[in-house]
VODO-236131 format. One record per residue: residue in three letters; x, y, z of N, C-alpha, C in turn. Coordinates in steps of 0.001 Angstrom, whole numbers, always signed. Example, Ala and Ser with C-alpha at 12.3 -4.5 7.8 and 13.67 -1.06 7.14 Angstrom:
+---------+---------+---------+---------+---------+---------+---------+---------+---------+---------+
! residuo !   neast !  nnorth !     nup !  caeast ! canorth !    caup !   ceast !  cnorth !     cup !
+---------+---------+---------+---------+---------+---------+---------+---------+---------+---------+
!     ALA !  +13190 !   -5690 !   +7800 !  +12300 !   -4500 !   +7800 !  +13200 !   -3300 !   +7800 !
!     SER !  +12850 !   -2250 !   +7080 !  +13670 !   -1060 !   +7140 !  +12900 !     +30 !   +7870 !
+---------+---------+---------+---------+---------+---------+---------+---------+---------+---------+
This chain:
+---------+---------+---------+---------+---------+---------+---------+---------+---------+---------+
! residuo !   neast !  nnorth !     nup !  caeast ! canorth !    caup !   ceast !  cnorth !     cup !
+---------+---------+---------+---------+---------+---------+---------+---------+---------+---------+
!     MET !    +842 !   -1365 !     +31 !    -102 !    +162 !    +209 !   +1016 !   +1089 !    +277 !
!     GLY !   +2157 !   +1348 !    +851 !   +2637 !   +2639 !   +1055 !   +1937 !   +3573 !   +1274 !
!     ALA !   +2398 !   +4755 !    +661 !   +1574 !   +5796 !   +1229 !    +507 !   +6095 !    +609 !
!     ALA !    -411 !   +5361 !    -273 !   -1627 !   +5323 !   -1176 !   -2942 !   +4885 !      +0 !
!     LYS !   -3784 !   +5701 !    -214 !   -4808 !   +5166 !    +672 !   -5566 !   +4485 !    -614 !
!     PRO !   -6580 !   +2985 !    +161 !   -6952 !   +2737 !    -560 !   -8442 !   +3303 !   -1287 !
!     THR !   -8565 !   +3042 !   -2702 !   -9517 !   +3349 !   -3651 !  -10237 !   +2031 !   -3896 !
!     GLY !  -11759 !   +2548 !   -4270 !  -12669 !   +1713 !   -5069 !  -14027 !   +1287 !   -4593 !
!     LEU !  -14641 !    +708 !   -5250 !  -15881 !    +481 !   -4640 !  -16021 !    -262 !   -3357 !
!     GLY !  -15157 !   -1321 !   -2988 !  -14899 !   -2020 !   -1792 !  -14846 !   -1304 !    -875 !
!     THR !  -13877 !    -287 !    -635 !  -13169 !    +869 !    +115 !  -14631 !   +2136 !    +204 !
!     ASN !  -15347 !   +2266 !    -821 !  -16667 !   +3134 !    -429 !  -17059 !   +3000 !    +552 !
!     ILE !  -17670 !   +1596 !    +372 !  -18781 !    +317 !    +794 !  -18340 !    +744 !   +2345 !
!     ALA !  -17065 !    +193 !   +2734 !  -16757 !      -8 !   +4205 !  -16962 !   +1482 !   +4681 !
!     LEU !  -16233 !   +2597 !   +4026 !  -16563 !   +3865 !   +4642 !  -18061 !   +4115 !   +4989 !
!     THR !  -18709 !   +3954 !   +4106 !  -20340 !   +4456 !   +3961 !  -20804 !   +3577 !   +5521 !
!     LEU !  -20422 !   +2067 !   +5612 !  -21143 !   +1417 !   +6662 !  -20486 !   +2182 !   +7671 !
!     VAL !  -18865 !   +2448 !   +8068 !  -18299 !   +2459 !   +9291 !  -18758 !   +3921 !   +9528 !
!     GLN !  -18537 !   +5061 !   +8982 !  -18690 !   +5901 !   +9022 !  -20009 !   +6733 !   +8969 !
!     GLY !  -21053 !   +6435 !   +8192 !  -22049 !   +6532 !   +7931 !  -23199 !   +6442 !   +8712 !
!     GLN !  -23183 !   +4907 !   +8934 !  -23995 !   +3868 !   +9808 !  -23695 !   +3496 !  +10988 !
!     LEU !  -22867 !   +3401 !  +11203 !  -21838 !   +3174 !  +12966 !  -21694 !   +4736 !  +13386 !
!     GLY !  -21107 !   +5428 !  +12792 !  -20656 !   +6487 !  +13279 !  -19106 !   +6467 !  +13569 !
!     GLY !  -18302 !   +5796 !  +13284 !  -16620 !   +5564 !  +13370 !  -16021 !   +6060 !  +12628 !
!     THR !  -14794 !   +5330 !  +12736 !  -13637 !   +5751 !  +11891 !  -13004 !   +4785 !  +11102 !
!     LEU !  -12611 !   +4859 !   +9937 !  -11758 !   +3703 !   +9321 !  -10546 !   +4143 !   +8849 !
!     THR !   -9372 !   +3616 !   +9203 !   -8236 !   +4140 !   +9084 !   -7484 !   +2730 !   +8405 !
!     TRP !   -6048 !   +2860 !   +7439 !   -5352 !   +1747 !   +7137 !   -4272 !   +2039 !   +7208 !
!     GLU !   -3394 !   +1036 !   +7848 !   -2076 !   +1431 !   +7951 !   -1263 !    +444 !   +7496 !
!     GLY !    +228 !    +777 !   +6825 !    +985 !    -472 !   +5770 !   +1716 !   -1033 !   +7319 !
!     GLN !   +1778 !   -2218 !   +7007 !   +3026 !   -3065 !   +7760 !   +3859 !   -3340 !   +7566 !
!     SER !   +4775 !   -3075 !   +8211 !   +6376 !   -3137 !   +8013 !   +6897 !   -4514 !   +7304 !
!     GLU !   +6027 !   -5811 !   +7524 !   +6424 !   -7123 !   +6935 !   +5460 !   -7317 !   +5635 !
!     GLY !   +4935 !   -6471 !   +5399 !   +4021 !   -6362 !   +4317 !   +2428 !   -6206 !   +4374 !
!     GLY !   +1736 !   -6264 !   +3375 !    +132 !   -6054 !   +3733 !     -99 !   -4626 !   +4441 !
!     THR !   -1768 !   -4906 !   +4726 !   -2198 !   -3670 !   +5063 !   -3208 !   -3785 !   +6426 !
!     ARG !   -3282 !   -3530 !   +7518 !   -4136 !   -3520 !   +8464 !   -5470 !   -2020 !   +8362 !
!     ALA !   -6459 !   -3080 !   +7946 !   -7651 !   -1772 !   +8069 !   -8000 !   -1610 !   +9908 !
!     ILE !   -8491 !    -452 !  +10538 !   -8538 !    -183 !  +11906 !   -9666 !    +492 !  +11820 !
!     VAL !  -11324 !    -475 !  +12390 !  -12468 !    +347 !  +12495 !  -12287 !    +447 !  +13808 !
!     GLU !  -12658 !   +1545 !  +14215 !  -13286 !   +2361 !  +15450 !  -14536 !   +2643 !  +15577 !
!     VAL !  -15408 !   +1876 !  +16194 !  -16865 !   +2425 !  +17095 !  -17142 !   +2344 !  +17997 !
!     TYR !  -18498 !   +3377 !  +18594 !  -18383 !   +2992 !  +20089 !  -20056 !   +2283 !  +20047 !
!     LEU !  -19720 !   +1169 !  +20801 !  -20724 !    +337 !  +21187 !  -21292 !    +642 !  +22502 !
!     ASP !  -22546 !    +773 !  +22972 !  -23328 !    +708 !  +24072 !  -23251 !    -405 !  +24775 !
!     PRO !  -22908 !    -416 !  +26539 !  -22914 !   -1629 !  +26874 !  -24169 !   -2289 !  +26919 !
!     LEU !  -24263 !   -3670 !  +26796 !  -25086 !   -4372 !  +26862 !  -25753 !   -4505 !  +28589 !
!     THR !  -26965 !   -4640 !  +28502 !  -27519 !   -4235 !  +30083 !  -28484 !   -5981 !  +29693 !
!     LEU !  -28363 !   -6430 !  +30907 !  -29355 !   -7855 !  +31038 !  -30228 !   -7918 !  +32099 !
+---------+---------+---------+---------+---------+---------+---------+---------+---------+---------+
């Protein structure tokens, strides 16, 4: 991946879901051993039983 941000239909769908539907953030990190890590951060309400 390098410094480039992922693009394409799959990326747009993921961003729409995470940002638009879940109110979270989606970021990508290049890994030193190769590959890419996608990081999804969302707030989840605690479960009450």
